TILUMFI-299542 format. One record per atom (N, C-alpha, C): residue number from 1; residue in three letters; atom name; x, z, y. Coordinates in nm, 4 decimals. Layout:
% TILUMFI-299542
   resi   resn   name          x          z          y
    NUM    ALA     CA          X          Z          Y
...
***
This chain:
% TILUMFI-299542
   resi   resn   name          x          z          y
      1    MET      N    -0.3914    -0.9871     7.1292
      1    MET     CA    -0.3789    -0.8556     7.0743
      1    MET      C    -0.3832    -0.8653     6.9220
      2    ALA      N    -0.2908    -0.8072     6.8573
      2    ALA     CA    -0.2802    -0.8129     6.7112
      2    ALA      C    -0.3762    -0.7134     6.6495
      3    ASN      N    -0.4164    -0.7462     6.5253
      3    ASN     CA    -0.5084    -0.6573     6.4535
      3    ASN      C    -0.4266    -0.5452     6.3905
      4    ASP      N    -0.4431    -0.4239     6.4406
      4    ASP     CA    -0.3682    -0.3087     6.3918
      4    ASP      C    -0.4501    -0.2260     6.2938
      5    ASN      N    -0.5393    -0.2886     6.2212
      5    ASN     CA    -0.6261    -0.2164     6.1278
      5    ASN      C    -0.5432    -0.1724     6.0061
      6    PRO      N    -0.5322    -0.0384     5.9813
      6    PRO     CA    -0.4532     0.0079     5.8666
      6    PRO      C    -0.5174    -0.0267     5.7331
      7    MET      N    -0.6412    -0.0629     5.7285
      7    MET     CA    -0.7104    -0.0941     5.6031
      7    MET      C    -0.6886    -0.2398     5.5610
      8    ARG      N    -0.6217    -0.3149     5.6453
      8    ARG     CA    -0.6009    -0.4545     5.6153
      8    ARG      C    -0.4965    -0.4697     5.5052
      9    GLY      N    -0.5214    -0.5539     5.4097
      9    GLY     CA    -0.4269    -0.5728     5.3008
      9    GLY      C    -0.4661    -0.6910     5.2141
     10    ILE      N    -0.4002    -0.6992     5.1047
     10    ILE     CA    -0.4257    -0.8088     5.0113
     10    ILE      C    -0.4989    -0.7529     4.8919
     11    ILE      N    -0.6018    -0.8235     4.8511
     11    ILE     CA    -0.6775    -0.7849     4.7328
     11    ILE      C    -0.6440    -0.8847     4.6231
     12    ALA      N    -0.6060    -0.8312     4.5083
     12    ALA     CA    -0.5730    -0.9158     4.3943
     12    ALA      C    -0.6555    -0.8715     4.2744
     13    GLN      N    -0.6887    -0.9658     4.1923
     13    GLN     CA    -0.7647    -0.9357     4.0715
     13    GLN      C    -0.6912    -0.9968     3.9530
     14    ALA      N    -0.6747    -0.9180     3.8505
     14    ALA     CA    -0.6098    -0.9656     3.7288
     14    ALA      C    -0.7070    -0.9463     3.6133
     15    THR      N    -0.7147    -1.0432     3.5282
     15    THR     CA    -0.7985    -1.0318     3.4086
     15    THR      C    -0.7118    -1.0625     3.2873
     16    SER      N    -0.7459    -0.9989     3.1810
     16    SER     CA    -0.6760    -1.0269     3.0558
     16    SER      C    -0.7758    -1.0111     2.9428
     17    SER      N    -0.7467    -1.0772     2.8359
     17    SER     CA    -0.8308    -1.0635     2.7174
     17    SER      C    -0.7386    -1.0450     2.5983
     18    VAL      N    -0.7850    -0.9646     2.5066
     18    VAL     CA    -0.7066    -0.9335     2.3879
     18    VAL      C    -0.7973    -0.9491     2.2671
     19    TYR      N    -0.7434    -1.0056     2.1625
     19    TYR     CA    -0.8164    -1.0102     2.0356
     19    TYR      C    -0.7174    -0.9803     1.9258
     20    SER      N    -0.7707    -0.9327     1.8168
     20    SER     CA    -0.6835    -0.9079     1.7035
     20    SER      C    -0.7419    -0.9792     1.5832
     21    GLY      N    -0.6571    -1.0182     1.4957
     21    GLY     CA    -0.7011    -1.0892     1.3768
     21    GLY      C    -0.6559    -1.2330     1.3832
     22    PRO      N    -0.6740    -1.3038     1.2755
     22    PRO     CA    -0.6245    -1.4411     1.2702
     22    PRO      C    -0.7134    -1.5423     1.3422
     23    ILE      N    -0.8387    -1.5069     1.3695
     23    ILE     CA    -0.9315    -1.6023     1.4301
     23    ILE      C    -0.9617    -1.5586     1.5728
     24    PRO      N    -0.9321    -1.6458     1.6703
     24    PRO     CA    -0.9622    -1.6098     1.8089
     24    PRO      C    -1.1126    -1.6140     1.8355
     25    PRO      N    -1.1566    -1.5579     1.9487
     25    PRO     CA    -1.2990    -1.5632     1.9819
     25    PRO      C    -1.3451    -1.7076     2.0008
     26    PRO      N    -1.4764    -1.7321     1.9909
     26    PRO     CA    -1.5279    -1.8697     1.9936
     26    PRO      C    -1.4870    -1.9503     2.1166
     27    ASP      N    -1.4890    -1.8918     2.2353
     27    ASP     CA    -1.4535    -1.9693     2.3546
     27    ASP      C    -1.3072    -2.0130     2.3513
     28    LEU      N    -1.2185    -1.9259     2.3066
     28    LEU     CA    -1.0775    -1.9613     2.2953
     28    LEU      C    -1.0555    -2.0601     2.1810
     29    LEU      N    -1.1306    -2.0442     2.0734
     29    LEU     CA    -1.1212    -2.1379     1.9614
     29    LEU      C    -1.1614    -2.2783     2.0066
     30    ALA      N    -1.2650    -2.2864     2.0899
     30    ALA     CA    -1.3089    -2.4166     2.1430
     30    ALA      C    -1.1996    -2.4779     2.2310
     31    LYS      N    -1.1306    -2.3964     2.3099
     31    LYS     CA    -1.0222    -2.4482     2.3939
     31    LYS      C    -0.9081    -2.5017     2.3080
     32    PHE      N    -0.8772    -2.4318     2.1971
     32    PHE     CA    -0.7760    -2.4841     2.1056
     32    PHE      C    -0.8194    -2.6204     2.0520
     33    GLY      N    -0.9500    -2.6345     2.0235
     33    GLY     CA    -1.0013    -2.7615     1.9734
     33    GLY      C    -0.9877    -2.8730     2.0749
     34    GLU      N    -0.9942    -2.8397     2.2042
     34    GLU     CA    -0.9784    -2.9415     2.3090
     34    GLU      C    -0.8319    -2.9825     2.3251
     35    ILE      N    -0.7399    -2.8861     2.3092
     35    ILE     CA    -0.5980    -2.9119     2.3340
     35    ILE      C    -0.5315    -2.9778     2.2131
     36    ILE      N    -0.5593    -2.9259     2.0944
     36    ILE     CA    -0.4950    -2.9739     1.9723
     36    ILE      C    -0.5991    -3.0492     1.8902
     37    PRO      N    -0.5654    -3.1687     1.8417
     37    PRO     CA    -0.6622    -3.2399     1.7567
     37    PRO      C    -0.6989    -3.1550     1.6347
     38    ASN      N    -0.8260    -3.1356     1.6126
     38    ASN     CA    -0.8780    -3.0528     1.5030
     38    ASN      C    -0.8188    -2.9113     1.5082
     39    GLY      N    -0.7906    -2.8618     1.6264
     39    GLY     CA    -0.7265    -2.7312     1.6426
     39    GLY      C    -0.8080    -2.6183     1.5838
     40    ALA      N    -0.9380    -2.6171     1.6109
     40    ALA     CA    -1.0227    -2.5102     1.5587
     40    ALA      C    -1.0261    -2.5129     1.4058
     41    ASP      N    -1.0399    -2.6323     1.3493
     41    ASP     CA    -1.0420    -2.6440     1.2031
     41    ASP      C    -0.9089    -2.5996     1.1423
     42    ARG      N    -0.7998    -2.6352     1.2079
     42    ARG     CA    -0.6677    -2.5974     1.1578
     42    ARG      C    -0.6489    -2.4459     1.1609
     43    ILE      N    -0.6958    -2.3823     1.2676
     43    ILE     CA    -0.6830    -2.2366     1.2785
     43    ILE      C    -0.7682    -2.1688     1.1714
     44    LEU      N    -0.8909    -2.2154     1.1519
     44    LEU     CA    -0.9771    -2.1564     1.0489
     44    LEU      C    -0.9188    -2.1776     0.9098
     45    LYS      N    -0.8633    -2.2968     0.8842
     45    LYS     CA    -0.8024    -2.3232     0.7541
     45    LYS      C    -0.6818    -2.2325     0.7322
     46    MET      N    -0.6004    -2.2115     0.8375
     46    MET     CA    -0.4848    -2.1226     0.8267
     46    MET      C    -0.5305    -1.9800     0.7940
     47    ALA      N    -0.6371    -1.9336     0.8593
     47    ALA     CA    -0.6875    -1.7984     0.8336
     47    ALA      C    -0.7388    -1.7869     0.6899
     48    GLU      N    -0.8084    -1.8898     0.6408
     48    GLU     CA    -0.8583    -1.8874     0.5034
     48    GLU      C    -0.7429    -1.8860     0.4033
     49    GLU      N    -0.6401    -1.9667     0.4286
     49    GLU     CA    -0.5252    -1.9705     0.3381
     49    GLU      C    -0.4516    -1.8365     0.3375
     50    GLN      N    -0.4361    -1.7759     0.4552
     50    GLN     CA    -0.3695    -1.6465     0.4634
     50    GLN      C    -0.4496    -1.5396     0.3889
     51    SER      N    -0.5816    -1.5450     0.4021
     51    SER     CA    -0.6674    -1.4492     0.3329
     51    SER      C    -0.6560    -1.4661     0.1811
     52    ASN      N    -0.6570    -1.5895     0.1351
     52    ASN     CA    -0.6412    -1.6153    -0.0089
     52    ASN      C    -0.5040    -1.5679    -0.0582
     53    HIS      N    -0.4009    -1.5925     0.0220
     53    HIS     CA    -0.2651    -1.5495    -0.0140
     53    HIS      C    -0.2579    -1.3974    -0.0250
     54    ARG      N    -0.3174    -1.3267     0.0722
     54    ARG     CA    -0.3142    -1.1805     0.0710
     54    ARG      C    -0.3876    -1.1262    -0.0514
     55    ARG      N    -0.5032    -1.1847    -0.0833
     55    ARG     CA    -0.5774    -1.1389    -0.2014
     55    ARG      C    -0.4988    -1.1635    -0.3290
     56    CYS      N    -0.4291    -1.2753    -0.3368
     56    CYS     CA    -0.3473    -1.3049    -0.4553
     56    CYS      C    -0.2344    -1.2027    -0.4685
     57    ILE      N    -0.1686    -1.1714    -0.3586
     57    ILE     CA    -0.0599    -1.0723    -0.3622
     57    ILE      C    -0.1141    -0.9360    -0.4030
     58    GLU      N    -0.2279    -0.8970    -0.3470
     58    GLU     CA    -0.2874    -0.7676    -0.3824
     58    GLU      C    -0.3265    -0.7634    -0.5296
     59    LYS      N    -0.3799    -0.8739    -0.5804
     59    LYS     CA    -0.4181    -0.8789    -0.7217
     59    LYS      C    -0.2962    -0.8598    -0.8108
     60    TRP      N    -0.1864    -0.9299    -0.7792
     60    TRP     CA    -0.0664    -0.9177    -0.8613
     60    TRP      C    -0.0001    -0.7818    -0.8457
     61    ALA      N    -0.0162    -0.7201    -0.7277
     61    ALA     CA     0.0375    -0.5843    -0.7098
     61    ALA      C    -0.0364    -0.4863    -0.8011
     62    VAL      N    -0.1670    -0.5022    -0.8114
     62    VAL     CA    -0.2456    -0.4154    -0.9001
     62    VAL      C    -0.2101    -0.4424    -1.0462
     63    ILE      N    -0.2001    -0.5700    -1.0824
     63    ILE     CA    -0.1642    -0.6047    -1.2205
     63    ILE      C    -0.0257    -0.5507    -1.2533
     64    GLY      N     0.0708    -0.5687    -1.1604
     64    GLY     CA     0.2060    -0.5191    -1.1831
     64    GLY      C     0.2091    -0.3680    -1.1971
     65    GLY      N     0.1313    -0.2978    -1.1137
     65    GLY     CA     0.1253    -0.1522    -1.1251
     65    GLY      C     0.0682    -0.1075    -1.2580
     66    THR      N    -0.0322    -0.1794    -1.3044
     66    THR     CA    -0.0925    -0.1462    -1.4338
     66    THR      C     0.0070    -0.1697    -1.5476
     67    ILE      N     0.0765    -0.2823    -1.5418
     67    ILE     CA     0.1756    -0.3121    -1.6462
     67    ILE      C     0.2853    -0.2063    -1.6468
     68    LEU      N     0.3350    -0.1705    -1.5269
     68    LEU     CA     0.4392    -0.0675    -1.5191
     68    LEU      C     0.3895     0.0661    -1.5719
     69    SER      N     0.2638     0.0958    -1.5473
     69    SER     CA     0.2070     0.2205    -1.5979
     69    SER      C     0.2084     0.2224    -1.7507
     70    TYR      N     0.1674     0.1115    -1.8125
     70    TYR     CA     0.1677     0.1046    -1.9582
     70    TYR      C     0.3102     0.1079    -2.0145
     71    VAL      N     0.4031     0.0418    -1.9464
     71    VAL     CA     0.5425     0.0449    -1.9912
     71    VAL      C     0.5952     0.1882    -1.9838
     72    GLY      N     0.5613     0.2595    -1.8759
     72    GLY     CA     0.6037     0.3988    -1.8624
     72    GLY      C     0.5487     0.4865    -1.9727
     73    VAL      N     0.4219     0.4667    -2.0072
     73    VAL     CA     0.3620     0.5453    -2.1157
     73    VAL      C     0.4288     0.5102    -2.2489
     74    GLY      N     0.4578     0.3822    -2.2694
     74    GLY     CA     0.5260     0.3412    -2.3922
     74    GLY      C     0.6652     0.4016    -2.4032
     75    CYS      N     0.7393     0.4001    -2.2928
     75    CYS     CA     0.8738     0.4618    -2.2940
     75    CYS      C     0.8646     0.6118    -2.3186
     76    ALA      N     0.7666     0.6769    -2.2573
     76    ALA     CA     0.7496     0.8208    -2.2790
     76    ALA      C     0.7183     0.8494    -2.4259
     77    MET      N     0.6376     0.7637    -2.4862
     77    MET     CA     0.6039     0.7832    -2.6278
     77    MET      C     0.7285     0.7665    -2.7156
     78    ILE      N     0.8100     0.6680    -2.6845
     78    ILE     CA     0.9329     0.6466    -2.7616
     78    ILE      C     1.0258     0.7669    -2.7471
     79    ILE      N     1.0397     0.8168    -2.6249
     79    ILE     CA     1.1258     0.9342    -2.6025
     79    ILE      C     1.0708     1.0553    -2.6780
     80    ALA      N     0.9387     1.0744    -2.6715
     80    ALA     CA     0.8781     1.1897    -2.7400
     80    ALA      C     0.9016     1.1814    -2.8902
     81    PHE      N     0.8734     1.0650    -2.9488
     81    PHE     CA     0.8942     1.0511    -3.0935
     81    PHE      C     1.0422     1.0642    -3.1293
     82    GLY      N     1.1292     1.0095    -3.0433
     82    GLY     CA     1.2724     1.0186    -3.0696
     82    GLY      C     1.3217     1.1620    -3.0671
     83    THR      N     1.2805     1.2384    -2.9665
     83    THR     CA     1.3263     1.3777    -2.9605
     83    THR      C     1.2683     1.4590    -3.0755
     84    LEU      N     1.1426     1.4315    -3.1114
     84    LEU     CA     1.0854     1.5042    -3.2259
     84    LEU      C     1.1570     1.4670    -3.3549
     85    TYR      N     1.1863     1.3386    -3.3731
     85    TYR     CA     1.2526     1.2940    -3.4953
     85    TYR      C     1.3934     1.3541    -3.5062
     86    PHE      N     1.4732     1.3382    -3.4011
     86    PHE     CA     1.6107     1.3894    -3.4085
     86    PHE      C     1.6136     1.5420    -3.4111
     87    GLY      N     1.5191     1.6055    -3.3447
     87    GLY     CA     1.5092     1.7513    -3.3531
     87    GLY      C     1.4756     1.7968    -3.4933
     88    SER      N     1.3827     1.7250    -3.5577
     88    SER     CA     1.3475     1.7618    -3.6958
     88    SER      C     1.4634     1.7344    -3.7912
     89    GLN      N     1.5409     1.6292    -3.7657
     89    GLN     CA     1.6587     1.6016    -3.8490
     89    GLN      C     1.7620     1.7135    -3.8357
     90    LEU      N     1.7815     1.7615    -3.7137
     90    LEU     CA     1.8750     1.8732    -3.6943
     90    LEU      C     1.8258     1.9986    -3.7674
     91    ILE      N     1.6952     2.0225    -3.7608
     91    ILE     CA     1.6397     2.1401    -3.8288
     91    ILE      C     1.6577     2.1271    -3.9798
     92    ARG      N     1.6328     2.0061    -4.0369
     92    ARG     CA     1.6485     1.9835    -4.1811
     92    ARG      C     1.7930     2.0046    -4.2265
     93    GLU      N     1.8867     1.9751    -4.1388
     93    GLU     CA     2.0281     1.9900    -4.1762
     93    GLU      C     2.0793     2.1319    -4.1529
     94    GLY      N     1.9881     2.2235    -4.1205
     94    GLY     CA     2.0275     2.3631    -4.1075
     94    GLY      C     2.0611     2.4083    -3.9666
     95    HIS      N     2.0357     2.3246    -3.8678
     95    HIS     CA     2.0610     2.3606    -3.7281
     95    HIS      C     1.9282     2.3865    -3.6573
     96    ALA      N     1.8615     2.4925    -3.6989
     96    ALA     CA     1.7265     2.5204    -3.6489
     96    ALA      C     1.7246     2.5435    -3.4979
     97    ILE      N     1.8198     2.6173    -3.4480
     97    ILE     CA     1.8195     2.6477    -3.3042
     97    ILE      C     1.8466     2.5211    -3.2228
     98    TYR      N     1.9502     2.4463    -3.2636
     98    TYR     CA     1.9828     2.3238    -3.1908
     98    TYR      C     1.8692     2.2207    -3.1981
     99    GLY      N     1.8118     2.2065    -3.3151
     99    GLY     CA     1.7008     2.1128    -3.3314
     99    GLY      C     1.5808     2.1516    -3.2481
    100    SER      N     1.5503     2.2805    -3.2455
    100    SER     CA     1.4360     2.3271    -3.1669
    100    SER      C     1.4603     2.3070    -3.0178
    101    VAL      N     1.5818     2.3378    -2.9741
    101    VAL     CA     1.6157     2.3195    -2.8317
    101    VAL      C     1.6117     2.1716    -2.7955
    102    PHE      N     1.6671     2.0864    -2.8817
    102    PHE     CA     1.6695     1.9429    -2.8554
    102    PHE      C     1.5275     1.8871    -2.8437
    103    ALA      N     1.4449     1.9137    -2.9443
    103    ALA     CA     1.3077     1.8624    -2.9439
    103    ALA      C     1.2274     1.9244    -2.8296
    104    GLY      N     1.2434     2.0536    -2.8098
    104    GLY     CA     1.1680     2.1217    -2.7048
    104    GLY      C     1.2058     2.0747    -2.5655
    105    SER      N     1.3349     2.0549    -2.5408
    105    SER     CA     1.3768     2.0123    -2.4067
    105    SER      C     1.3281     1.8707    -2.3765
    106    GLY      N     1.3299     1.7850    -2.4766
    106    GLY     CA     1.2783     1.6494    -2.4561
    106    GLY      C     1.1302     1.6495    -2.4229
    107    LEU      N     1.0536     1.7277    -2.4974
    107    LEU     CA     0.9097     1.7340    -2.4730
    107    LEU      C     0.8775     1.8030    -2.3405
    108    ILE      N     0.9531     1.9080    -2.3070
    108    ILE     CA     0.9315     1.9765    -2.1789
    108    ILE      C     0.9624     1.8813    -2.0633
    109    GLY      N     1.0659     1.8012    -2.0790
    109    GLY     CA     1.0984     1.7024    -1.9758
    109    GLY      C     0.9865     1.6022    -1.9555
    110    LEU      N     0.9284     1.5547    -2.0648
    110    LEU     CA     0.8176     1.4589    -2.0532
    110    LEU      C     0.6953     1.5230    -1.9887
    111    VAL      N     0.6618     1.6433    -2.0316
    111    VAL     CA     0.5463     1.7126    -1.9735
    111    VAL      C     0.5687     1.7348    -1.8237
    112    THR      N     0.6892     1.7739    -1.7861
    112    THR     CA     0.7211     1.7942    -1.6446
    112    THR      C     0.7062     1.6636    -1.5666
    113    ALA      N     0.7542     1.5536    -1.6233
    113    ALA     CA     0.7430     1.4242    -1.5559
    113    ALA      C     0.5967     1.3840    -1.5375
    114    PHE      N     0.5144     1.4056    -1.6397
    114    PHE     CA     0.3728     1.3718    -1.6271
    114    PHE      C     0.3046     1.4582    -1.5226
    115    ILE      N     0.3353     1.5873    -1.5213
    115    ILE     CA     0.2742     1.6769    -1.4227
    115    ILE      C     0.3178     1.6377    -1.2823
    116    TYR      N     0.4477     1.6107    -1.2637
    116    TYR     CA     0.4977     1.5705    -1.1327
    116    TYR      C     0.4331     1.4398    -1.0882
    117    GLY      N     0.4232     1.3419    -1.1777
    117    GLY     CA     0.3613     1.2132    -1.1440
    117    GLY      C     0.2162     1.2289    -1.1059
    118    THR      N     0.1431     1.3112    -1.1810
    118    THR     CA     0.0016     1.3333    -1.1496
    118    THR      C    -0.0118     1.4002    -1.0134
    119    ARG      N     0.0705     1.4995    -0.9875
    119    ARG     CA     0.0639     1.5711    -0.8596
    119    ARG      C     0.0994     1.4782    -0.7435
    120    SER      N     0.2032     1.3974    -0.7587
    120    SER     CA     0.2437     1.3094    -0.6489
    120    SER      C     0.1388     1.2016    -0.6229
    121    ARG      N     0.0745     1.1506    -0.7278
    121    ARG     CA    -0.0328     1.0530    -0.7060
    121    ARG      C    -0.1514     1.1164    -0.6351
    122    ARG      N    -0.1853     1.2409    -0.6719
    122    ARG     CA    -0.2957     1.3104    -0.6068
    122    ARG      C    -0.2637     1.3349    -0.4591
    123    GLU      N    -0.1396     1.3781    -0.4302
    123    GLU     CA    -0.1004     1.4011    -0.2908
    123    GLU      C    -0.1025     1.2716    -0.2111
    124    GLU      N    -0.0596     1.1607    -0.2718
    124    GLU     CA    -0.0628     1.0316    -0.2036
    124    GLU      C    -0.2069     0.9899    -0.1739
    125    ARG      N    -0.2978     1.0106    -0.2696
    125    ARG     CA    -0.4394     0.9790    -0.2450
    125    ARG      C    -0.4941     1.0638    -0.1309
    126    GLN      N    -0.4577     1.1914    -0.1274
    126    GLN     CA    -0.5058     1.2790    -0.0207
    126    GLN      C    -0.4517     1.2341     0.1147
    127    ARG      N    -0.3233     1.1961     0.1210
    127    ARG     CA    -0.2670     1.1464     0.2473
    127    ARG      C    -0.3369     1.0181     0.2905
    128    ARG      N    -0.3631     0.9280     0.1962
    128    ARG     CA    -0.4299     0.8029     0.2284
    128    ARG      C    -0.5722     0.8288     0.2760
    129    ASP      N    -0.6429     0.9202     0.2096
    129    ASP     CA    -0.7787     0.9546     0.2522
    129    ASP      C    -0.7781     1.0148     0.3920
    130    GLN      N    -0.6797     1.0991     0.4210
    130    GLN     CA    -0.6695     1.1603     0.5537
    130    GLN      C    -0.6443     1.0539     0.6603
    131    ARG      N    -0.5531     0.9588     0.6318
    131    ARG     CA    -0.5268     0.8503     0.7265
    131    ARG      C    -0.6522     0.7675     0.7493
    132    ASN      N    -0.7277     0.7396     0.6424
    132    ASN     CA    -0.8494     0.6620     0.6559
    132    ASN      C    -0.9532     0.7360     0.7387
    133    LYS      N    -0.9624     0.8682     0.7201
    133    LYS     CA    -1.0567     0.9463     0.7999
    133    LYS      C    -1.0193     0.9449     0.9472
    134    GLU      N    -0.8884     0.9453     0.9764
    134    GLU     CA    -0.8434     0.9417     1.1153
    134    GLU      C    -0.8732     0.8068     1.1783
    135    LEU      N    -0.8753     0.6998     1.1007
    135    LEU     CA    -0.9022     0.5671     1.1548
    135    LEU      C    -1.0507     0.5464     1.1837
    136    VAL      N    -1.1367     0.6121     1.1083
    136    VAL     CA    -1.2810     0.5943     1.1253
    136    VAL      C    -1.3287     0.6871     1.2356
    137    PRO      N    -1.3931     0.6325     1.3397
    137    PRO     CA    -1.4412     0.7206     1.4480
    137    PRO      C    -1.5519     0.8134     1.3971
    138    GLN      N    -1.5431     0.9386     1.4400
    138    GLN     CA    -1.6425     1.0392     1.3999
    138    GLN      C    -1.7637     1.0274     1.4904
    139    LYS      N    -1.8804     1.0520     1.4346
    139    LYS     CA    -2.0050     1.0438     1.5123
    139    LYS      C    -2.0326     1.1723     1.5839
***
């Protein structure tokens, strides 16, 4: 007589492990050391080199941003002095309206650019702060 039990079946178990980051957990790191000669040391050295590389890139990104900021301020100063100079030259030659419009439009353009830049940087900081708050679990 065959077993007609409807509860009869196959039981299977699956396990998985996940890690994130350049360094695996200690038990897996030890297995790498068994399979590859100096595997654990090589993985740790790779992680250290990658970390140093990332810090170097971040440092140069900050330095580059600072340099660009100073170059931008220098260019703005040159434009401001140029528009004031040529505007004053037009006024001296008897073109008061044209000189005033020329100098004024140049300065208004610079002020607008500074205001827009300040506003966009503030909005970017707010977006970044909001993203960071979303990443941090609330208590």
